[in-house]
KEKE-3310 file (N, C-alpha, C; in steps of 0.2 Angstrom, whole numbers, plus 5000, padded with zeros to 4 digits):
npx = (4815:4823:4835:4847:4850:4865:4874:4889:4894:4891:4880:4884:4873:4855:4839:4832:4841:4855:4852:4839:4842:4851:4843:4834:4842:4844:4831:4822:4822:4835:4841:4854:4861:4861:4872:4884:4890:4904:4903:4906:4899:4898:4900:4900:4916:4923:4916:4918:4931:4933:4929:4939:4950:4947:4944:4931:4918:4910:4894:4883:4869:4863:4859:4870:4870:4873:4889:4901:4918:4936:4952:4968:4985:5001:5009:4999:4992:4978:4970:4959:4941:4926:4909:4900:4888:4877:4867:4854:4863:4873:4887:4889:4900:4903:4914:4924:4937:4952:4964:4961:4955:4966:4974:4966:4967:4959:4954:4950:4940:4931:4923:4916:4900:4887:4874:4875:4874:4866:4867:4858:4857:4849:4846:4841:4829:4816:4816:4808:4796:4798:4802:4790:4789:4796:4812:4827:4837:4853:4865:4856:4844:4832:4822:4810:4805:4799:4801:4793:4790:4802:4811:4821:4835:4836:4848:4852:4862:4866:4862:4846:4848:4850:4855:4850:4849:4848:4843:4850:4841:4829:4832:4830:4816:4814:4821:4813:4801:4805:4808:4795:4789:4794:4808:4821:4832:4849:4864:4882:4887:4878:4879:4892:4893:4885:4891:4904:4901:4896:4907:4912:4922:4928:4936:4941:4940:4945:4958:4973:4984:4990:4984:4986:4974:4968:4970:4962:4950:4945:4949:4943:4943:4955:4971:4981:4992:4989:4994:4990:4974:4958:4948:4933:4933:4929:4931:4937:4932:4925:4928:4931:4946:4960:4971:4981:4989:4988:4989:4994:4997:5007:5014:5015:5002:4994:4985:4975:4963:4952:4940:4925:4914:4903:4886:4876:4881:4885:4900:4909:4919:4921:4930:4939:4952:4968:4974:4985:4982:4979:4973:4960:4948:4931:4928:4941:4953:4960:4972:4971:4983:4984:4993:4994:4986:4981:4969:4956:4950:4941:4940:4926:4921:4926:4931:4923:4915:4897:4889:4885:4886:4887:4894:4908:4914:4906)
npy = (4903:4901:4907:4902:4912:4923:4917:4915:4912:4912:4906:4900:4901:4903:4894:4900:4902:4907:4916:4921:4927:4937:4945:4949:4958:4968:4971:4970:4966:4961:4951:4947:4940:4935:4942:4943:4957:4967:4978:4994:5003:5019:5033:5050:5056:5046:5044:5056:5056:5047:5051:5059:5051:5046:5047:5054:5051:5064:5070:5076:5082:5077:5068:5065:5054:5041:5036:5033:5028:5029:5022:5028:5024:5029:5032:5036:5027:5016:5007:5001:5000:5007:5008:5022:5025:5037:5038:5044:5053:5044:5035:5023:5011:5002:4990:4977:4974:4970:4976:4989:4992:4991:5002:5013:5013:5006:4994:4977:4973:4984:4981:4971:4964:4963:4960:4954:4962:4959:4960:4963:4965:4974:4976:4984:4990:4989:4991:5000:4994:4982:4986:4993:5006:5022:5021:5025:5039:5039:5039:5042:5036:5025:5023:5018:5006:4989:4971:4956:4956:4961:4974:4986:4994:5004:5008:5019:5015:5018:5021:5013:5004:4996:4994:4983:4982:4972:4963:4947:4938:4941:4939:4929:4929:4942:4941:4932:4939:4950:4942:4937:4949:4951:4951:4944:4930:4931:4924:4923:4923:4930:4942:4946:4947:4958:4968:4969:4972:4985:4991:4992:4993:4982:4984:4976:4963:4963:4967:4964:4970:4987:5000:5012:5025:5028:5016:5007:5012:5022:5035:5048:5050:5054:5062:5055:5044:5043:5036:5023:5016:5010:4999:4992:4977:4967:4951:4937:4920:4909:4907:4914:4923:4921:4928:4939:4947:4963:4968:4979:4979:4970:4976:4977:4984:4984:4975:4961:4961:4956:4943:4937:4925:4929:4931:4936:4935:4922:4913:4923:4933:4944:4957:4967:4978:4985:4998:5008:5025:5032:5023:5020:5024:5019:5005:5004:4994:4979:4966:4951:4943:4927:4918:4903:4907:4921:4932:4941:4957:4971:4988:4992:5001:5015:5012:5016:5021:5022:5038:5045:5033:5023:5012:5006:4994:4984)
npz = (5021:5037:5049:5062:5076:5079:5070:5062:5049:5032:5020:5003:4995:4998:4999:4989:4978:4968:4957:4960:4972:4968:4960:4969:4977:4967:4962:4972:4989:4999:5013:5023:5034:5051:5062:5075:5083:5088:5098:5106:5119:5122:5134:5140:5143:5136:5125:5119:5115:5105:5092:5087:5084:5072:5054:5046:5034:5025:5025:5013:5007:5023:5038:5053:5062:5059:5055:5043:5046:5046:5051:5052:5051:5058:5046:5038:5032:5028:5040:5047:5048:5053:5060:5066:5078:5083:5098:5109:5121:5120:5112:5100:5095:5081:5077:5073:5072:5079:5078:5076:5088:5097:5091:5094:5107:5116:5127:5125:5133:5133:5122:5126:5130:5141:5136:5121:5105:5089:5071:5056:5039:5026:5009:4994:4982:4987:5000:5009:5008:5015:5027:5031:5033:5029:5025:5035:5030:5022:5034:5044:5057:5064:5079:5083:5078:5077:5075:5074:5087:5093:5098:5088:5082:5067:5055:5043:5030:5017:5000:4997:5007:5024:5041:5053:5070:5085:5100:5104:5108:5102:5089:5079:5078:5073:5061:5055:5054:5045:5034:5031:5028:5015:5013:5005:5009:5006:5000:5000:4987:4979:4985:4984:4970:4968:4975:4970:4956:4958:4962:4976:4990:5003:5016:5027:5022:5009:5010:5018:5023:5029:5019:5005:5005:4992:4985:4991:4987:4995:4994:4997:5011:5016:5013:5000:4991:4975:4964:4960:4959:4965:4955:4947:4938:4923:4917:4905:4908:4919:4932:4948:4952:4963:4963:4952:4938:4931:4914:4901:4884:4887:4898:4915:4925:4936:4949:4954:4967:4973:4969:4960:4954:4941:4944:4935:4922:4913:4911:4914:4924:4939:4947:4960:4958:4959:4949:4937:4938:4926:4919:4923:4918:4914:4903:4898:4891:4898:4901:4910:4918:4922:4925:4919:4908:4898:4901:4893:4897:4905:4912:4922:4932:4942:4959:4974:4989:4990:4988:5003:5010:5024:5028:5027:5030:5025)
capx = (4820:4825:4842:4848:4854:4872:4878:4894:4895:4885:4880:4885:4866:4849:4834:4830:4846:4859:4849:4834:4845:4854:4837:4831:4846:4844:4824:4818:4826:4838:4843:4860:4862:4862:4879:4886:4894:4908:4901:4908:4894:4902:4896:4904:4923:4925:4912:4920:4938:4933:4929:4946:4955:4944:4943:4924:4915:4906:4887:4881:4867:4861:4861:4876:4869:4877:4894:4907:4924:4942:4957:4974:4991:5006:5011:4994:4989:4972:4971:4953:4935:4921:4903:4899:4881:4875:4861:4854:4868:4878:4890:4890:4906:4903:4920:4926:4944:4956:4969:4958:4954:4973:4975:4961:4969:4953:4954:4945:4934:4927:4919:4912:4894:4883:4869:4878:4869:4867:4865:4855:4858:4844:4848:4837:4824:4810:4817:4803:4790:4800:4802:4784:4790:4801:4819:4831:4841:4860:4867:4850:4842:4825:4822:4804:4802:4799:4799:4793:4790:4809:4813:4827:4838:4837:4852:4853:4869:4868:4855:4842:4851:4850:4857:4845:4852:4843:4846:4850:4835:4824:4834:4826:4809:4815:4823:4807:4796:4807:4807:4788:4787:4796:4815:4824:4838:4854:4870:4888:4888:4875:4881:4899:4892:4882:4896:4909:4898:4895:4914:4911:4927:4927:4943:4943:4940:4948:4965:4976:4989:4988:4984:4985:4967:4965:4971:4956:4944:4943:4953:4940:4944:4962:4976:4983:4996:4984:4997:4986:4967:4954:4943:4930:4934:4926:4936:4935:4933:4919:4930:4935:4953:4962:4977:4983:4992:4984:4994:4992:5003:5012:5017:5012:4999:4990:4985:4969:4963:4947:4936:4919:4910:4897:4879:4873:4884:4889:4907:4913:4921:4921:4935:4941:4959:4972:4977:4987:4976:4978:4969:4955:4941:4927:4929:4948:4954:4966:4972:4973:4988:4982:4999:4994:4982:4980:4962:4954:4945:4940:4938:4919:4919:4930:4929:4922:4909:4892:4888:4881:4887:4890:4897:4914:4915:4901)
capy = (4900:4905:4905:4903:4919:4923:4913:4919:4910:4914:4901:4903:4903:4900:4890:4903:4901:4913:4921:4924:4932:4943:4949:4952:4964:4973:4974:4969:4967:4955:4951:4943:4935:4937:4942:4946:4963:4969:4985:4998:5008:5024:5039:5055:5058:5041:5045:5062:5055:5042:5054:5062:5046:5043:5051:5053:5053:5069:5069:5082:5083:5071:5068:5062:5050:5035:5039:5029:5030:5025:5023:5028:5023:5035:5033:5039:5021:5014:5001:4998:5004:5006:5012:5025:5026:5041:5037:5049:5052:5038:5034:5016:5010:4995:4989:4970:4974:4971:4981:4996:4992:4993:5009:5017:5013:5004:4987:4972:4974:4989:4978:4965:4966:4958:4957:4956:4964:4956:4964:4960:4970:4974:4980:4984:4996:4988:4992:5003:4989:4977:4989:4995:5013:5025:5020:5031:5042:5037:5043:5043:5030:5025:5020:5016:5000:4982:4966:4949:4958:4963:4981:4987:5001:5003:5013:5020:5014:5020:5021:5007:4999:4998:4989:4982:4980:4970:4959:4941:4934:4942:4940:4924:4932:4948:4939:4928:4944:4953:4938:4937:4955:4951:4951:4937:4928:4931:4921:4926:4923:4936:4948:4947:4949:4965:4974:4970:4976:4992:4993:4994:4989:4980:4984:4970:4957:4963:4969:4961:4975:4994:5002:5019:5025:5027:5009:5004:5015:5026:5041:5054:5050:5056:5063:5049:5043:5040:5033:5018:5017:5004:4999:4985:4975:4961:4947:4931:4915:4908:4906:4919:4922:4924:4933:4940:4953:4967:4970:4982:4978:4966:4979:4977:4990:4983:4968:4959:4961:4951:4942:4933:4923:4933:4928:4939:4934:4916:4913:4929:4935:4951:4958:4973:4978:4992:4999:5014:5030:5034:5018:5019:5025:5013:5004:5003:4986:4977:4959:4948:4937:4922:4912:4899:4910:4928:4933:4948:4961:4979:4992:4994:5007:5017:5010:5020:5020:5026:5044:5044:5026:5023:5005:5004:4987:4980)
capz = (5025:5043:5050:5069:5078:5081:5065:5059:5042:5027:5014:4996:4993:5002:4995:4982:4973:4967:4953:4963:4977:4964:4957:4975:4979:4962:4961:4978:4995:5002:5019:5022:5039:5058:5064:5081:5082:5093:5099:5112:5121:5126:5136:5143:5140:5132:5119:5116:5113:5099:5085:5085:5081:5065:5048:5044:5027:5026:5022:5009:5014:5027:5045:5055:5067:5058:5051:5041:5048:5044:5055:5048:5055:5058:5040:5034:5028:5030:5043:5049:5047:5058:5059:5073:5078:5089:5101:5114:5126:5119:5105:5099:5090:5078:5075:5075:5070:5085:5076:5077:5095:5099:5088:5098:5114:5119:5129:5123:5138:5131:5117:5129:5132:5145:5132:5115:5100:5083:5066:5050:5034:5021:5003:4988:4981:4990:5007:5012:5009:5020:5034:5033:5035:5026:5028:5037:5025:5023:5040:5049:5061:5067:5085:5085:5075:5080:5071:5078:5094:5095:5097:5084:5079:5060:5053:5035:5028:5010:4996:4997:5012:5031:5045:5059:5076:5090:5105:5101:5111:5098:5082:5075:5077:5069:5054:5052:5052:5039:5028:5030:5024:5008:5012:5003:5012:5001:5002:4999:4980:4976:4989:4981:4964:4968:4978:4965:4951:4961:4964:4983:4993:5010:5018:5031:5018:5003:5011:5024:5025:5028:5012:5003:5004:4985:4983:4994:4985:5000:4994:5000:5018:5018:5008:4998:4985:4970:4958:4958:4962:4965:4950:4946:4931:4921:4912:4903:4913:4924:4939:4952:4953:4970:4962:4945:4937:4925:4909:4895:4879:4891:4903:4921:4926:4942:4952:4956:4974:4976:4963:4961:4948:4940:4944:4930:4915:4912:4908:4915:4932:4941:4952:4961:4956:4958:4942:4936:4938:4920:4915:4928:4915:4912:4896:4897:4890:4902:4901:4917:4918:4927:4925:4913:4903:4898:4900:4891:4902:4904:4918:4922:4936:4948:4965:4979:4993:4987:4991:5009:5013:5031:5030:5023:5032:5022)
cpx = (4823:4832:4843:4851:4861:4876:4883:4895:4889:4886:4881:4878:4861:4845:4832:4835:4849:4856:4844:4836:4848:4848:4834:4835:4845:4837:4820:4821:4829:4840:4849:4861:4861:4869:4880:4890:4898:4907:4904:4903:4897:4898:4902:4911:4925:4922:4916:4927:4938:4933:4936:4951:4953:4944:4936:4923:4910:4899:4885:4875:4866:4863:4867:4876:4872:4882:4899:4913:4930:4947:4964:4980:4996:5009:5005:4990:4983:4972:4965:4947:4930:4914:4901:4892:4880:4868:4860:4858:4873:4881:4892:4895:4905:4909:4923:4933:4948:4962:4967:4957:4961:4975:4972:4963:4963:4954:4948:4939:4929:4921:4915:4906:4890:4877:4871:4872:4871:4865:4863:4855:4853:4847:4843:4832:4818:4811:4811:4797:4791:4799:4795:4784:4796:4808:4822:4835:4848:4862:4862:4849:4835:4825:4816:4800:4803:4797:4799:4793:4797:4810:4820:4829:4839:4842:4853:4860:4871:4861:4852:4845:4851:4853:4852:4849:4847:4847:4846:4844:4829:4826:4831:4819:4809:4816:4816:4802:4798:4807:4800:4786:4790:4804:4817:4831:4843:4860:4876:4889:4885:4877:4888:4898:4890:4887:4902:4907:4898:4902:4914:4917:4925:4934:4945:4943:4944:4956:4967:4982:4987:4989:4984:4977:4964:4965:4965:4950:4941:4947:4950:4941:4950:4966:4979:4988:4991:4987:4993:4979:4964:4949:4939:4932:4930:4931:4933:4936:4927:4921:4933:4942:4956:4968:4978:4986:4989:4990:4990:4998:5008:5015:5012:5009:4995:4990:4978:4969:4958:4942:4930:4917:4904:4890:4875:4875:4888:4895:4911:4914:4922:4926:4936:4949:4962:4975:4980:4982:4974:4974:4963:4948:4938:4928:4937:4950:4960:4966:4974:4977:4987:4988:4999:4990:4982:4972:4960:4949:4945:4938:4930:4917:4925:4927:4928:4916:4903:4891:4883:4882:4890:4892:4902:4916:4909:4903)
cpy = (4904:4903:4906:4910:4917:4918:4918:4918:4912:4909:4904:4905:4900:4896:4893:4903:4908:4918:4924:4929:4938:4948:4953:4958:4969:4976:4973:4971:4961:4956:4945:4938:4939:4937:4946:4952:4964:4977:4988:5003:5013:5030:5044:5056:5052:5042:5051:5061:5051:5046:5057:5058:5044:5049:5049:5055:5059:5068:5076:5081:5077:5072:5064:5057:5043:5037:5033:5032:5026:5027:5023:5027:5029:5037:5035:5033:5019:5007:4998:5003:5003:5010:5015:5027:5031:5040:5043:5048:5047:5038:5026:5015:5003:4994:4982:4969:4975:4976:4988:4997:4995:5000:5014:5018:5010:4996:4983:4972:4979:4987:4972:4967:4961:4956:4959:4958:4961:4961:4960:4966:4969:4978:4979:4989:4995:4988:4994:4998:4984:4980:4992:5003:5016:5024:5026:5033:5039:5042:5044:5036:5031:5021:5017:5010:4994:4977:4959:4950:4960:4970:4981:4994:5000:5009:5013:5020:5015:5019:5014:5002:5001:4992:4989:4979:4978:4965:4952:4937:4935:4941:4935:4926:4938:4946:4936:4934:4948:4949:4937:4943:4956:4951:4944:4936:4928:4928:4925:4927:4929:4942:4951:4950:4956:4970:4974:4973:4983:4995:4996:4990:4987:4979:4978:4964:4957:4965:4967:4965:4982:4996:5010:5019:5025:5020:5005:5007:5020:5033:5048:5055:5054:5058:5056:5049:5040:5038:5027:5018:5011:5004:4992:4984:4968:4957:4940:4926:4914:4908:4913:4918:4925:4929:4933:4946:4957:4969:4974:4982:4974:4969:4979:4983:4990:4976:4967:4959:4956:4949:4937:4931:4927:4929:4930:4936:4927:4916:4919:4930:4942:4951:4965:4972:4985:4992:5006:5019:5032:5029:5016:5021:5019:5012:5002:4996:4985:4969:4956:4942:4932:4916:4908:4902:4918:4929:4941:4951:4968:4982:4993:5000:5008:5015:5016:5018:5024:5032:5043:5037:5027:5016:5003:4997:4983:4973)
cpz = (5031:5044:5058:5070:5079:5076:5062:5051:5038:5021:5007:4993:4997:4997:4989:4977:4971:4962:4956:4969:4974:4962:4963:4977:4973:4961:4967:4984:4998:5009:5020:5027:5046:5060:5070:5080:5089:5093:5106:5113:5125:5128:5139:5139:5135:5125:5115:5113:5107:5093:5083:5082:5074:5060:5046:5037:5029:5022:5019:5004:5017:5034:5047:5061:5066:5053:5049:5044:5047:5049:5051:5053:5055:5051:5035:5030:5032:5034:5046:5048:5052:5057:5066:5073:5085:5091:5106:5120:5126:5112:5105:5093:5087:5074:5077:5074:5076:5084:5078:5085:5099:5097:5092:5105:5119:5121:5126:5127:5136:5125:5120:5132:5136:5140:5124:5109:5093:5077:5060:5045:5028:5015:4998:4988:4984:4998:5011:5013:5014:5027:5036:5035:5030:5029:5030:5031:5027:5029:5045:5052:5063:5073:5087:5081:5079:5075:5075:5085:5097:5093:5093:5083:5072:5058:5045:5034:5021:5006:4996:5002:5019:5035:5051:5065:5081:5095:5102:5103:5106:5090:5077:5073:5072:5062:5051:5050:5046:5033:5026:5026:5017:5007:5010:5006:5006:5004:4999:4991:4977:4979:4986:4974:4963:4970:4973:4959:4952:4963:4971:4987:5000:5013:5022:5028:5012:5004:5017:5027:5025:5021:5011:5002:4997:4983:4986:4992:4990:5000:4997:5007:5020:5012:5006:4991:4980:4964:4955:4962:4961:4959:4950:4939:4930:4916:4910:4909:4918:4931:4942:4953:4960:4969:4954:4944:4931:4921:4904:4890:4883:4897:4910:4924:4933:4944:4954:4964:4977:4969:4965:4954:4947:4940:4937:4923:4916:4909:4909:4923:4932:4946:4954:4960:4957:4951:4942:4935:4931:4916:4919:4924:4913:4904:4894:4896:4895:4902:4909:4916:4924:4928:4919:4907:4904:4896:4898:4896:4901:4911:4917:4926:4941:4954:4970:4983:4990:4991:4997:5012:5020:5033:5026:5025:5030:5020)
residu = (MET:SER:THR:PRO:PRO:ALA:ILE:ARG:SER:ILE:PRO:ALA:ALA:TYR:ASP:ALA:GLY:GLU:ARG:ALA:GLU:TYR:GLU:ALA:LEU:ARG:GLY:GLY:CYS:GLY:ILE:ASP:ARG:ILE:ALA:PRO:ARG:ALA:LEU:ALA:ASP:LEU:THR:GLY:GLU:ALA:ALA:LEU:ALA:VAL:PRO:ALA:ALA:PHE:ARG:PHE:ARG:LEU:TYR:ALA:PRO:GLY:PRO:GLY:ASP:VAL:ARG:ALA:ALA:VAL:LEU:LEU:ASN:ASP:ALA:GLY:LEU:LEU:THR:ALA:THR:ALA:THR:VAL:ILE:ARG:LEU:PRO:GLY:ARG:LEU:VAL:LEU:ASP:CYS:SER:ASN:ARG:THR:ALA:HIS:LEU:ALA:LEU:GLY:MET:PRO:GLU:GLU:ALA:PHE:ALA:GLN:ASP:ASP:PRO:ILE:VAL:ARG:MET:ARG:LEU:ARG:GLY:PRO:GLU:LEU:ALA:SER:VAL:LEU:GLY:ALA:GLU:PRO:PRO:ALA:PRO:GLY:GLY:ARG:LEU:LEU:ASP:LEU:ALA:PHE:GLY:GLY:SER:ARG:VAL:VAL:VAL:CYS:GLY:THR:GLY:PRO:ASP:ARG:ALA:ALA:VAL:TYR:CYS:ALA:PRO:SER:GLY:ALA:ALA:ARG:CYS:TRP:ASP:ALA:LEU:VAL:ALA:ALA:GLY:ALA:VAL:PRO:VAL:GLY:SER:THR:ALA:LEU:GLU:THR:VAL:ARG:LEU:GLU:ASP:ALA:GLU:PRO:CYS:LEU:GLU:ARG:ASP:PHE:THR:GLN:PRO:GLN:GLN:PRO:ALA:CYS:ALA:GLY:LEU:GLY:GLU:PHE:ALA:PRO:THR:ASP:ASP:THR:ARG:VAL:LEU:VAL:ALA:ILE:GLU:HIS:GLU:GLY:PRO:MET:ALA:LEU:ALA:GLN:GLY:THR:LEU:ARG:VAL:ALA:GLY:ARG:GLU:VAL:GLY:GLU:LEU:ARG:VAL:GLY:ALA:ARG:SER:VAL:GLN:ARG:ALA:GLY:ARG:ALA:ILE:ALA:LEU:ALA:THR:VAL:ASP:ARG:ALA:LEU:ALA:ALA:PRO:GLY:THR:ALA:VAL:ASP:VAL:ASP:ALA:GLY:GLU:ARG:ILE:LEU:ALA:GLY:ALA:VAL:THR:LYS:ARG:ALA:ALA:LEU:PRO:VAL:GLY:SER:ALA:ALA:PRO:ASN:TYR)
# end
């Protein structure tokens, strides 16, 4: 199934269905959508000024052409994320958060493009087969690939994942070529299941207010009050919960941040939640107070970006 270029929304599932999409992300390769991006294309002094405003995740080892970055406010709280891509003689800032634009002192015109760029994201262990080439390492990029006749920039954004940037005029052909090569279109349900199972935060979607870095699972970026940390949990109930309080022996120990119905396990739900640091070990039992019910659950993983990830705004 193809999708038109410049589509902002993403369906819950495409034609293959939730289970097949989930299995593609875990055992094959999924492609999620064509999304327009707010990119600032910077050169000279403008490019030199940008890195100083961000805290970057360090790569050990790995190239630094694609970098995850976060922006902290004056109180040291996490306010925005971005992906910074280094091209020959240029620095491209992929950041759609207007709060970050203001904090950087960059006018909106800096992100206005005569020829806007779109992005498609690929994820799964069969990424190399779909690309027809060895994928760039996390933090690396490839400049010499083309799909459907459209030249692209492929950025390594984590283990078994990549972001493909191209002009909107060739986006539909590029999408069709990647799907023909084996990429399975995946919708929001499968994507959310996988990222929550892997305990991967998405700052701009999961949090609406500035956060302590540890509470957003991004404590490596900056000093932080880690009294509470972000974890993945699984709990009873087939429905995702928008809110809920975590309790142990009736005592409040945390709160839900974002939840999703599990594609993998019927009758269960998964979520990211902040919890007292002493309770963050996998297997720790926690109850979810959903108001009318108390749902039994357990911590499954401490939340953090994958080592080498370059996409905190996944």
